[in-house]
C-alpha positions in Angstrom: 0.0 0.0 0.0 1.0 3.6 -0.5 -0.8 6.9 -0.2 -1.7 9.0 -3.3 -2.7 12.6 -3.9 -5.9 13.1 -5.9 -7.5 16.0 -7.8 -8.6 17.7 -4.6 -5.1 19.1 -4.4 -5.2 20.8 -7.8 -5.2 24.6 -7.5 -5.2 24.3 -3.7 -1.7 22.8 -3.1 -1.7 23.1 0.6 1.7 21.7 1.9 0.9 20.8 5.4 1.4 17.2 4.4 5.0 17.9 3.3 5.9 19.2 6.7 5.0 15.9 8.5 6.3 13.4 5.9 9.2 11.5 7.5 10.7 10.3 4.2 10.2 13.4 2.0 8.3 11.5 -0.7 6.3 14.5 -2.0 6.9 16.1 -5.4 5.7 19.4 -6.6 3.9 20.3 -9.8 2.8 23.7 -11.0 -0.6 23.3 -9.3 -0.6 20.1 -7.2 1.6 17.7 -5.3 2.1 14.0 -5.8 3.5 11.2 -3.6 6.2 8.9 -5.0 4.6 5.4 -4.3 8.0 3.7 -4.1 9.2 6.1 -1.5 6.1 6.3 0.7 6.4 4.1 3.8 2.6 4.0 4.4 2.8 5.7 7.7 -0.3 7.8 7.0 0.7 10.9 8.9 0.1 13.1 5.9 -3.5 12.1 5.3 -5.1 13.9 8.3 -3.0 17.0 7.6 -4.6 17.8 4.2 -7.4 20.4 4.6 -9.0 19.3 1.3 -9.0 15.6 1.8 -6.7 15.0 -1.2 -4.6 12.2 0.3 -5.9 8.7 0.3 -4.6 5.2 0.7 -4.3 3.5 -2.7 -6.4 0.6 -1.4 -9.6 2.7 -1.8 -11.6 1.8 -4.9 -11.2 3.9 -8.0 -7.8 5.3 -7.3 -5.8 3.4 -10.0 -5.7 6.5 -12.2 -4.3 8.6 -9.3 -1.7 6.0 -8.4 -0.4 6.2 -12.0 -0.5 10.0 -12.0 1.5 10.1 -8.7 4.0 7.5 -10.0 4.5 9.3 -13.4 4.9 12.8 -12.0 7.0 11.9 -9.0 9.6 10.9 -11.5 9.4 14.3 -13.3 8.8 16.9 -10.7 11.1 18.3 -8.0 11.0 17.0 -4.5 9.5 19.3 -1.9 10.6 19.0 1.7 9.3 22.1 3.4 5.9 23.8 3.8 5.1 26.7 1.5 2.2 29.1 1.3 -0.8 27.8 -0.6 -1.9 29.7 -3.7 -3.8 32.9 -2.9 -7.0 31.5 -4.5 -6.8 28.0 -2.9 -9.9 28.4 -0.9 -11.9 29.4 -4.0 -11.1 26.0 -5.5 -11.4 23.9 -2.4 -14.8 22.3 -3.1 -14.6 22.4 -6.9 -15.1 19.2 -8.9 -13.6 18.1 -12.2 -10.3 19.9 -11.5 -8.1 17.4 -13.3 -9.8 18.1 -16.7 -10.0 21.8 -16.1 -6.6 22.7 -14.5 -4.1 19.9 -14.3 -0.6 21.0 -15.4 2.2 18.6 -16.2 4.7 21.4 -15.5 7.0 21.1 -12.5 6.7 23.3 -9.5 9.3 25.8 -8.5 11.2 23.2 -6.4 12.6 25.8 -4.0 
């Protein structure tokens, strides 16, 4: 098992989860984070830290797409190891649906 980040993170990108991760397995895209499934130690400390419920165990049904998105982009995006400020309009996108189709960006985050 591993944890994954789903579309709830898109355009919100809260990084509270990064701060508690003991193995630094988060990677930053332009408008979301992903977890590297081979680095995650399944401790689960990140899941309750996410204010938009974007982190789930990959054992939940229907998350196969997200496991692949996390795997693919963790290989391409820079590692993030410290909390950053969320986007200024994050709260506006908190409860929005269909964010992957509307906003997903394959571009890496700033990585700083």
